[in-house]
C-alpha positions in Angstrom: 34.2 -1.6 18.9 34.5 -0.7 15.1 34.2 2.6 13.8 31.1 3.7 11.3 31.8 3.7 8.2 29.3 4.0 5.5 29.6 2.5 1.9 27.3 3.1 -0.8 25.7 -0.3 -2.0 26.0 -0.7 -5.5 27.9 2.7 -6.3 27.8 4.3 -9.8 31.6 5.2 -11.2 31.8 7.0 -14.7 29.5 6.7 -16.8 30.9 6.5 -20.6 27.6 5.5 -22.5 25.8 7.4 -25.2 22.5 7.3 -24.5 19.2 8.2 -26.6 16.1 10.4 -26.1 12.9 8.3 -26.0 10.6 10.6 -25.6 9.5 14.1 -25.6 8.0 15.6 -22.3 7.4 13.4 -19.0 9.9 15.3 -17.5 10.1 19.4 -16.3 11.3 21.8 -13.8 9.8 23.4 -11.0 10.6 25.7 -8.1 9.4 25.6 -4.6 11.3 26.9 -1.6 13.8 28.7 -3.4 15.3 25.5 -4.9 14.5 24.0 -8.3 13.2 20.3 -8.4 12.9 17.7 -11.2 9.0 16.7 -11.7 9.2 13.3 -13.3 5.2 11.8 -14.4 4.3 8.3 -13.7 4.1 7.3 -17.3 7.8 8.6 -17.7 9.0 5.8 -15.2 6.6 3.0 -17.4 8.0 3.9 -20.7 11.3 4.2 -19.2 11.3 0.6 -17.6 9.3 -1.2 -20.8 11.7 0.3 -23.4 14.9 -1.0 -20.9 13.4 -4.4 -20.7 13.0 -4.4 -24.7 16.5 -3.0 -25.2 18.1 -5.5 -22.5 16.4 -8.2 -24.9 17.1 -7.1 -28.2 20.1 -4.9 -28.1 23.8 -4.9 -27.4 25.8 -1.3 -26.7 28.0 -0.3 -29.9 30.8 -0.6 -27.5 30.3 -4.4 -27.3 29.6 -5.0 -31.1 32.6 -3.4 -31.8 34.8 -5.5 -29.1 33.0 -8.7 -30.9 33.9 -7.1 -34.4 37.6 -6.4 -33.1 37.9 -10.3 -32.9 37.6 -11.0 -36.3 40.0 -9.0 -37.5 42.6 -9.6 -34.7 45.6 -11.8 -36.3 46.0 -13.8 -33.1 42.3 -14.6 -32.2 41.9 -18.6 -32.9 39.1 -20.3 -35.2 36.8 -21.0 -32.2 37.3 -17.0 -30.8 36.4 -16.0 -34.7 33.2 -18.5 -34.9 32.2 -17.5 -31.4 32.3 -13.7 -32.2 30.9 -14.5 -35.8 27.8 -16.6 -34.2 27.3 -13.5 -31.4 27.2 -11.0 -34.1 25.0 -12.8 -35.8 22.2 -13.1 -33.1 22.7 -9.9 -32.1 21.7 -8.9 -35.7 19.0 -11.0 -35.4 18.1 -9.6 -32.1 18.0 -6.5 -33.0 14.9 -7.0 -35.4 12.7 -6.9 -32.4 10.8 -10.1 -33.1 13.8 -12.8 -31.0 15.5 -11.9 -27.9 19.2 -12.4 -27.6 18.6 -15.2 -25.5 15.4 -17.2 -24.7 15.5 -16.4 -20.8 14.6 -13.3 -20.6 15.2 -13.4 -17.1 13.9 -12.0 -14.1 13.4 -8.3 -14.1 15.9 -6.4 -11.6 15.8 -2.5 -11.7 17.7 -0.3 -9.0 17.2 3.2 -9.1 18.8 6.0 -7.1 16.5 8.8 -7.0 17.7 12.3 -6.3 16.2 14.2 -2.9 15.3 17.1 -5.5 13.8 15.1 -7.8 9.4 14.8 -7.6 7.2 12.1 -8.3 3.9 10.8 -7.1 5.4 8.3 -4.8 4.3 5.3 -6.6 7.5 4.8 -8.4 8.1 0.9 -7.9 4.6 0.6 -9.7 4.9 2.2 -12.6 8.5 0.7 -13.0 6.7 -2.4 -12.6 3.8 -1.6 -15.3 6.6 -0.9 -17.8 8.2 -4.3 -17.1 4.5 -6.0 -17.5 4.1 -4.1 -20.3 7.0 -5.0 -22.2 6.9 -8.9 -20.7 3.1 -9.0 -22.0 3.3 -7.1 -25.4 7.1 -8.4 -26.5 8.0 -11.9 -27.5 10.2 -12.4 -24.4 9.6 -15.8 -22.1 7.9 -15.4 -18.3 10.1 -16.8 -15.9 9.0 -15.6 -12.9 7.7 -18.4 -10.5 5.7 -17.5 -7.6 5.0 -20.1 -4.7 1.7 -21.7 -4.1 2.8 -24.1 -1.3 6.4 -25.4 0.0 6.6 -27.7 -2.4 4.6 -26.3 -5.3 5.0 -23.1 -7.8 3.3 -21.5 -10.9 4.6 -19.1 -13.4 3.0 -15.9 -13.2 2.4 -15.5 -16.8 3.6 -11.9 -16.6 7.4 -11.9 -15.7 6.1 -10.0 -12.2 7.2 -9.3 -9.6 10.4 -7.4 -10.8 12.8 -7.2 -7.9 12.8 -3.1 -8.1 15.2 -1.4 -5.2 14.5 2.3 -5.2 17.3 4.0 -3.0 17.5 7.9 -1.8 20.1 10.0 -2.6 21.3 13.7 -3.1 20.8 16.2 -6.1 18.1 16.2 -9.1 19.0 13.4 -11.1 17.2 10.2 -10.8 19.4 7.5 -12.3 18.3 3.8 -13.1 20.1 0.4 -13.6 18.4 -2.3 -15.8 19.1 -6.0 -15.6 17.5 -9.2 -16.8 18.7 -12.1 -14.7 18.4 -15.0 -16.3 19.9 -18.5 -15.3 16.8 -19.9 -13.3 15.0 -17.0 -11.7 13.7 -19.0 -8.7 17.4 -19.7 -7.9 18.6 -15.9 -8.4 21.6 -15.4 -6.6 
């Protein structure tokens, strides 16, 4: 018989990302039973989701932009390498304006959240996250790509890019960590 061995699904490693504050309020600490808890307002989850989906569609991380820029300065880069890097940088510049997304296939919204046992919410986290995704897709210039089955052979675009794939996990600690993704390449055929 095999021995029990636990491996965390999608473990988060060291993170050097520089984050920005998107709002004041929405998160506060409270004490009970001799412990400190993080109390998260539902609107904070909605705002975070809406902002994340906008940023995914319109912005590249500064570190990625620096890597593309470095290709232009690399003496060993081929003309094709430079062409592709220049094209990606021009596209990133246009997308950063917030009108046209980086790619026309804005994909299925996928969210993974890891909520510590000392994080308090109203218990409807998935609903609030989905609301933020809905807001992003219905108010920004993002293409709806989520299909819903009607019969065994027929499907229809949902017109809101919902349902999103939202997976929330319980973990230890007093942090709520999220990973937001947009999976393109044919949502109905998502791997």
